[in-house]
N, CA, C and O atoms as CSV, one atom per row, in Angstrom:
chain,resi,resn,atom,element,x,y,z
A,1,MET,N,N,20.696,-3.993,-3.163
A,1,MET,CA,C,20.011,-2.764,-3.597
A,1,MET,C,C,18.749,-3.172,-4.449
A,1,MET,O,O,17.687,-2.562,-4.317
A,2,ALA,N,N,18.888,-4.145,-5.262
A,2,ALA,CA,C,17.713,-4.562,-6.040
A,2,ALA,C,C,16.540,-5.075,-5.136
A,2,ALA,O,O,15.394,-5.003,-5.580
A,3,ASP,N,N,16.762,-5.562,-3.952
A,3,ASP,CA,C,15.693,-6.121,-3.013
A,3,ASP,C,C,15.021,-4.974,-2.571
A,3,ASP,O,O,13.801,-5.097,-2.468
A,4,ILE,N,N,15.547,-3.811,-2.262
A,4,ILE,CA,C,14.936,-2.552,-1.898
A,4,ILE,C,C,13.882,-2.244,-2.922
A,4,ILE,O,O,12.694,-2.168,-2.609
A,5,TYR,N,N,14.343,-2.058,-4.213
A,5,TYR,CA,C,13.542,-1.610,-5.248
A,5,TYR,C,C,12.271,-2.581,-5.521
A,5,TYR,O,O,11.142,-2.172,-5.790
A,6,GLN,N,N,12.645,-3.900,-5.407
A,6,GLN,CA,C,11.573,-4.901,-5.410
A,6,GLN,C,C,10.519,-4.685,-4.333
A,6,GLN,O,O,9.325,-4.731,-4.631
A,7,GLU,N,N,10.895,-4.468,-3.189
A,7,GLU,CA,C,10.077,-4.361,-1.837
A,7,GLU,C,C,9.380,-2.937,-2.227
A,7,GLU,O,O,8.166,-2.857,-2.044
A,8,ILE,N,N,9.962,-1.996,-2.667
A,8,ILE,CA,C,9.136,-0.716,-3.016
A,8,ILE,C,C,8.217,-1.006,-4.108
A,8,ILE,O,O,7.128,-0.433,-4.070
A,9,LYS,N,N,8.462,-1.778,-5.052
A,9,LYS,CA,C,7.456,-2.094,-6.117
A,9,LYS,C,C,6.277,-2.782,-5.645
A,9,LYS,O,O,5.145,-2.461,-6.008
A,10,GLU,N,N,6.546,-3.804,-4.769
A,10,GLU,CA,C,5.515,-4.584,-4.217
A,10,GLU,C,C,4.688,-3.867,-3.279
A,10,GLU,O,O,3.529,-4.256,-3.136
A,11,LEU,N,N,5.145,-2.789,-2.557
A,11,LEU,CA,C,4.425,-2.030,-1.556
A,11,LEU,C,C,3.527,-1.083,-2.418
A,11,LEU,O,O,2.428,-0.688,-2.029
A,12,LYS,N,N,4.040,-0.780,-3.524
A,12,LYS,CA,C,3.206,0.288,-4.346
A,12,LYS,C,C,1.988,-0.512,-4.993
A,12,LYS,O,O,0.894,-0.022,-5.274
A,13,GLU,N,N,2.401,-1.894,-5.184
A,13,GLU,CA,C,1.269,-2.638,-5.858
A,13,GLU,C,C,0.146,-2.826,-4.794
A,13,GLU,O,O,-1.047,-2.728,-5.080
A,14,LYS,N,N,0.580,-3.084,-3.639
A,14,LYS,CA,C,-0.519,-3.420,-2.561
A,14,LYS,C,C,-1.339,-2.142,-2.204
A,14,LYS,O,O,-2.540,-2.174,-1.936
A,15,ILE,N,N,-0.588,-1.032,-2.226
A,15,ILE,CA,C,-1.303,0.290,-2.135
A,15,ILE,C,C,-2.212,0.472,-3.206
A,15,ILE,O,O,-3.315,0.961,-2.964
A,16,GLU,N,N,-1.895,0.142,-4.369
A,16,GLU,CA,C,-2.897,0.207,-5.462
A,16,GLU,C,C,-4.111,-0.671,-5.202
A,16,GLU,O,O,-5.240,-0.181,-5.238
A,17,PHE,N,N,-3.906,-1.935,-4.944
A,17,PHE,CA,C,-4.894,-2.890,-4.616
A,17,PHE,C,C,-5.899,-2.265,-3.528
A,17,PHE,O,O,-7.112,-2.168,-3.716
A,18,CYS,N,N,-5.342,-1.924,-2.565
A,18,CYS,CA,C,-6.178,-1.155,-1.510
A,18,CYS,C,C,-7.060,-0.137,-1.893
A,18,CYS,O,O,-8.223,-0.074,-1.497
A,19,SER,N,N,-6.429,0.814,-2.802
A,19,SER,CA,C,-7.164,1.808,-3.425
A,19,SER,C,C,-8.315,1.350,-4.266
A,19,SER,O,O,-9.385,1.956,-4.222
A,20,TYR,N,N,-8.122,0.220,-5.092
A,20,TYR,CA,C,-9.168,-0.352,-5.944
A,20,TYR,C,C,-10.162,-0.879,-5.082
A,20,TYR,O,O,-11.354,-0.774,-5.371
A,21,ALA,N,N,-9.746,-1.476,-3.977
A,21,ALA,CA,C,-10.769,-2.287,-3.058
A,21,ALA,C,C,-11.630,-1.192,-2.362
A,21,ALA,O,O,-12.826,-1.380,-2.142
A,22,MET,N,N,-10.974,-0.022,-2.018
A,22,MET,CA,C,-11.918,0.893,-1.529
A,22,MET,C,C,-12.766,1.664,-2.464
A,22,MET,O,O,-13.836,2.150,-2.097
A,23,LYS,N,N,-12.300,1.784,-3.680
A,23,LYS,CA,C,-13.024,2.572,-4.638
A,23,LYS,C,C,-14.173,1.576,-5.422
A,23,LYS,O,O,-15.236,2.070,-5.797
A,24,TYR,N,N,-13.880,0.202,-5.625
A,24,TYR,CA,C,-14.940,-0.543,-5.931
A,24,TYR,C,C,-15.413,-1.717,-5.109
A,24,TYR,O,O,-15.774,-2.790,-5.593
A,25,GLY,N,N,-15.379,-1.421,-3.818
A,25,GLY,CA,C,-15.804,-2.349,-2.810
A,25,GLY,C,C,-17.116,-2.770,-2.926
A,25,GLY,O,O,-17.382,-3.956,-2.728
A,26,LYS,N,N,-18.056,-1.895,-3.248
A,26,LYS,CA,C,-19.386,-2.256,-3.463
A,26,LYS,C,C,-19.750,-3.405,-4.518
A,26,LYS,O,O,-20.615,-4.273,-4.400
A,27,MET,N,N,-18.834,-3.178,-5.618
A,27,MET,CA,C,-19.118,-4.180,-6.826
A,27,MET,C,C,-18.512,-5.517,-6.318
A,27,MET,O,O,-18.974,-6.554,-6.796
A,28,LEU,N,N,-17.629,-5.582,-5.495
A,28,LEU,CA,C,-17.008,-6.710,-4.929
A,28,LEU,C,C,-17.770,-7.447,-3.697
A,28,LEU,O,O,-17.387,-8.470,-3.128
A,29,ASP,N,N,-18.681,-6.855,-3.479
A,29,ASP,CA,C,-19.548,-7.086,-2.188
A,29,ASP,C,C,-18.715,-7.183,-1.047
A,29,ASP,O,O,-18.747,-8.162,-0.302
A,30,MET,N,N,-17.889,-6.103,-0.861
A,30,MET,CA,C,-17.257,-5.896,0.487
A,30,MET,C,C,-18.046,-5.316,1.307
A,30,MET,O,O,-18.860,-4.513,0.851
A,31,SER,N,N,-18.000,-5.569,2.654
A,31,SER,CA,C,-18.672,-5.031,3.834
A,31,SER,C,C,-17.958,-3.626,4.221
A,31,SER,O,O,-16.813,-3.377,3.846
A,32,SER,N,N,-18.674,-2.793,4.947
A,32,SER,CA,C,-18.007,-1.523,5.046
A,32,SER,C,C,-16.940,-1.562,6.085
A,32,SER,O,O,-16.123,-0.643,6.144
A,33,ASP,N,N,-16.896,-2.644,6.967
A,33,ASP,CA,C,-15.643,-3.179,7.791
A,33,ASP,C,C,-14.472,-3.488,6.899
A,33,ASP,O,O,-13.329,-3.160,7.216
A,34,GLN,N,N,-14.775,-4.155,5.720
A,34,GLN,CA,C,-13.599,-4.492,4.917
A,34,GLN,C,C,-12.952,-3.170,4.226
A,34,GLN,O,O,-11.754,-2.940,4.060
A,35,THR,N,N,-14.120,-2.322,3.849
A,35,THR,CA,C,-13.373,-1.090,3.274
A,35,THR,C,C,-12.582,-0.306,3.987
A,35,THR,O,O,-11.548,0.207,3.560
A,36,VAL,N,N,-13.152,-0.150,5.386
A,36,VAL,CA,C,-12.568,0.462,6.406
A,36,VAL,C,C,-11.035,-0.091,6.630
A,36,VAL,O,O,-10.042,0.634,6.707
A,37,LYS,N,N,-11.049,-1.427,6.712
A,37,LYS,CA,C,-9.720,-2.271,6.821
A,37,LYS,C,C,-8.900,-1.910,5.731
A,37,LYS,O,O,-7.759,-1.563,6.034
A,38,ALA,N,N,-9.240,-1.905,4.398
A,38,ALA,CA,C,-8.517,-1.561,3.340
A,38,ALA,C,C,-7.894,-0.115,3.329
A,38,ALA,O,O,-6.812,0.137,2.800
A,39,PHE,N,N,-8.702,0.820,3.976
A,39,PHE,CA,C,-8.308,2.236,4.125
A,39,PHE,C,C,-7.114,2.258,5.181
A,39,PHE,O,O,-6.105,2.925,4.953
A,40,LYS,N,N,-7.256,1.538,6.293
A,40,LYS,CA,C,-6.201,1.484,7.334
A,40,LYS,C,C,-4.952,0.870,6.688
A,40,LYS,O,O,-3.845,1.406,6.745
A,41,VAL,N,N,-5.186,-0.200,6.120
A,41,VAL,CA,C,-3.948,-1.071,5.567
A,41,VAL,C,C,-3.260,-0.017,4.533
A,41,VAL,O,O,-2.040,0.130,4.467
A,42,LYS,N,N,-4.111,0.631,3.809
A,42,LYS,CA,C,-3.382,1.562,2.754
A,42,LYS,C,C,-2.545,2.683,3.482
A,42,LYS,O,O,-1.493,3.062,2.968
A,43,GLY,N,N,-2.924,3.136,4.481
A,43,GLY,CA,C,-2.333,4.064,5.166
A,43,GLY,C,C,-1.084,3.652,5.889
A,43,GLY,O,O,-0.075,4.354,5.966
A,44,GLU,N,N,-1.254,2.250,6.502
A,44,GLU,CA,C,0.259,1.808,7.013
A,44,GLU,C,C,1.170,1.382,5.885
A,44,GLU,O,O,2.382,1.357,6.099
A,45,LEU,N,N,0.695,1.047,4.714
A,45,LEU,CA,C,1.539,0.573,3.558
A,45,LEU,C,C,2.374,1.929,3.255
A,45,LEU,O,O,3.603,1.979,3.204
A,46,GLU,N,N,1.421,3.104,3.047
A,46,GLU,CA,C,1.909,4.304,2.572
A,46,GLU,C,C,3.069,4.784,3.441
A,46,GLU,O,O,4.080,5.214,2.885
A,47,ASP,N,N,2.981,4.736,4.812
A,47,ASP,CA,C,3.897,4.969,5.889
A,47,ASP,C,C,4.942,4.121,5.707
A,47,ASP,O,O,6.030,4.664,5.903
A,48,GLU,N,N,4.989,2.888,5.377
A,48,GLU,CA,C,6.091,2.005,5.293
A,48,GLU,C,C,6.752,2.327,3.974
A,48,GLU,O,O,7.954,2.082,3.869
A,49,LEU,N,N,6.107,2.839,2.975
A,49,LEU,CA,C,6.795,3.139,1.697
A,49,LEU,C,C,7.591,4.366,1.975
A,49,LEU,O,O,8.791,4.418,1.703
A,50,ARG,N,N,6.968,5.310,2.488
A,50,ARG,CA,C,7.835,6.542,2.757
A,50,ARG,C,C,9.083,6.402,3.562
A,50,ARG,O,O,10.115,7.032,3.332
A,51,PHE,N,N,8.922,5.529,4.527
A,51,PHE,CA,C,10.051,5.247,5.228
A,51,PHE,C,C,11.283,4.447,4.549
A,51,PHE,O,O,12.490,4.663,4.667
A,52,MET,N,N,10.622,3.482,3.822
A,52,MET,CA,C,11.722,2.663,2.848
A,52,MET,C,C,12.533,3.715,1.849
A,52,MET,O,O,13.753,3.684,1.685
A,53,GLU,N,N,11.617,4.659,1.207
A,53,GLU,CA,C,11.980,5.518,0.215
A,53,GLU,C,C,13.159,6.479,0.770
A,53,GLU,O,O,14.169,6.801,0.145
A,54,LEU,N,N,12.781,6.890,2.174
A,54,LEU,CA,C,13.836,7.821,2.739
A,54,LEU,C,C,15.057,7.064,3.235
A,54,LEU,O,O,16.168,7.595,3.236
A,55,LYS,N,N,14.881,6.012,3.593
A,55,LYS,CA,C,16.023,5.038,4.031
A,55,LYS,C,C,16.825,4.845,2.713
A,55,LYS,O,O,18.041,5.034,2.730
A,56,ASN,N,N,16.248,4.512,1.680
A,56,ASN,CA,C,16.938,4.296,0.303
A,56,ASN,C,C,17.625,5.561,-0.077
A,56,ASN,O,O,18.766,5.489,-0.535
A,57,LYS,N,N,17.054,6.681,0.065
A,57,LYS,CA,C,17.711,7.902,-0.328
A,57,LYS,C,C,18.780,8.389,0.444
A,57,LYS,O,O,19.635,9.106,-0.075
A,58,ASN,N,N,18.826,8.037,1.769
A,58,ASN,CA,C,19.798,8.411,2.707
A,58,ASN,C,C,21.040,7.574,2.409
A,58,ASN,O,O,22.151,8.011,2.710
A,59,LYS,N,N,20.880,6.343,1.807
A,59,LYS,CA,C,21.866,5.348,1.679
A,59,LYS,C,C,22.703,5.870,0.418
A,59,LYS,O,O,23.928,5.753,0.426
A,60,GLY,N,N,22.064,6.417,-0.610
A,60,GLY,CA,C,22.366,6.824,-1.885
A,60,GLY,C,C,23.195,8.048,-1.850
A,60,GLY,O,O,23.570,8.570,-2.900
């Protein structure tokens, strides 16, 4: 059970990182392609997070 919570925490951290990358990409000299990739990855991570939270909710 602790593993699930750790995975959820890590996913939230990755989502937060992608959000910062999108917001401050110009300051980090990111190309527009990299910003788009961060947006896509963030969406995928959010989907995975929702799935894990639902799976965890159904177990409990």
